[in-house]
N, C-alpha and C positions, 0 to 999 in steps of 0.2 A: 504494500500500500504506500509506503514512503517513497517508492520509486515513482509512482504515478503523480505524486505531489511535485516532483521536480520537472515534470514535462511542461513545455511552454504552452500557453493558451493559443498562440498563433505562430505561424512561420511564413516568411516571405517566399514568393515563388522562386526568387533567385537562390535563396538558401536551400530550398527543397530540391531544386535542380542540381545544385552542387552536391548535396548529400546523396542524391540518386546516382550521380556519376561516380562518386567515390565508394558507394556501397559494395560490399562483397557479394559475389554472385551466389545464389542459393544452390546448394548441391543437388537438390531435387529438380531444379529447372533443367539441368542437363539430361537427367533420366527421362523427364517428360518430353524433351525434344527428341530423344532417341525413340521413344514409343510412337510419337506422331510422325516421325520421319518417313516410314514406308508409305503411309497413307498420303502424306504430303507429296512425296515423289510420284506416286501413282496419279494423284490429282493433277500435278504439273504436267506429267506426260500426256494425260488425256486432253488438257487444255491446249498444250502445244500442238498435238495432232489435230485437234479441232480447228485451231487457228490456221494451220497450214492448209488443211483441206478446204476450209471456208474461203481463204484468200484465193486459192486456185479456182474454186467454183465461181466466185465473183469475177475474177479475171476472165475466165472462159465465157461467162455470161456476157460480159461487155464486148469481148472479141467477136463472138459468133451469134450475136443477137439476131441478125437477119436470117440466118439458117434456122434458128430455133423458132422463129415467129411464123414461118411458112405453114399455111393450113391450120392455124390455131384459131380457136374461137375468141371473141372479145373477153369472155370470162377467163380463159387461159392466159391471155396477155396481161390482164389485171393481176391475176394470181402470181405470174412470174415476176412482174414489177414489184408487187408487194413483198415477195420472197427476197428479191435482191435488196430492197430497202431494209428489211428486217435483218438480213445478214450483215449489211454495212453497219447498222445500229449496234448489233451484237458485237462486232469487231471493235467499235468505238467503246462499248461498255467494258470489254475485256481490257482494252488499253487503259481506261480509267482505273479499273481494278488493279492492274499491274503497277500503275503509278502509286496507288495507295499502299500497296504491299511494300514497295521499295522505299517510300518516303515516310 
């Protein structure tokens, strides 16, 4: 109980940041990282494969649009356009996610 009486009532953001930088790493955090590592690697591999195939698909759609559009109904054309837009938005979302992970 006497220890809790010595704790400050407030701490500045600057002081807290300094303490966080200087704090010793928790031994359990390394174990937790190792447990999550295979799942994280699998997720990253899936995302990377999805990104590569999606970029290839979007690129092919833009290159060969005329060939793809022959003999297609108006509804098919609308669907293809919507798919292309959604794929591009998904790639942008992935890019934003990756920036958030790194930053």
